[in-house]
N, C-alpha and C positions, 0 to 999 in steps of 0.2 A: 504494500500500500504506500502511496505517496503522501508525504507530509504537506500540510498547508503551506509551509514555507517554500517547499519545492514547487508547488502549484503556482504560487505567486511569482516565483522566479521564472517559470515557463511563460506565464502571461507577460512578464516584463520583457522577455526576449521577443515575443510576438509584437508588443507595442513598439519596441525599438525598430523592428523590421518594418512595421507599418509607417512610422515616422520617416524612415529612410526611403521607403518606396514611394510614398505620396506626400512629399513635403509641400507646404504652402509656398507658392511663388518660387519653387526650387530652392528654398532656404532650408538646409539640413537642420533637423531638430525642431522645426516649427511645424506642428501638425496642420494638415489641411482642414479648415473649419467646415463642419457639416451641421445641418439642422438636426434636431432630435428626430424628426420624421425621416430624414435620410439615414440616420443610424438605425432606426427601426426597420426600414426597408433592407438595409444591409444584413441586419440580424436575421430577418425572415428568409432572405436568399440563402444564407449559410445554414440555417436550420433545415431548409428544404434540401440542400446539398447533402447534409448529414443523413437525412431520412432516405434519400436516394441511394447513398452508399450502403446504408444498412439493409435496404431492400434488395440490392443487386449483388453485393460482394459476398464471397464465401467466408472471408475473415474481416468483416466490416469494422471491427474495433480498431484495427491497425490504422486506417485512414480517418475514421470518424473521430477519434480522440484528438487528432491534429486539427480537425475542423472545430471541435469544441473549444480548443485553445484559442483559435481565431475568433470564435464567437465571444469568449470571455474578454479578449483584448479589445474587440470592437465596443463591448459594453463599457469597459474601463475608459476607453477613449471618449465615449459619449459623456460619461460622468466627469471626466477631466475638463471637458469643454462646457458642460451645462450644469455642473454641480453634483455633489454626492451627498445627499441627505442621509444622515444616520438614522437607524431604526430606533424608535422610542422604546 
């Protein structure tokens, strides 16, 4: 089993990748701003991709867990840009 610390490290590597791949105005380290709606659409697309992998592959967990990492990082990016309210 993976620790929470290891999970957050994996999400951080995905966030670094996202910022490097899609920087704002080609400025490294500055994330491309998206609306909350755009983030929701991205999340939905990647959830659909994960479902498709699960339905079609013989060992879906191998690729699906990478998609789940991407989904988590997209959600983190959304909260970085639009706020991260704590649970009461």
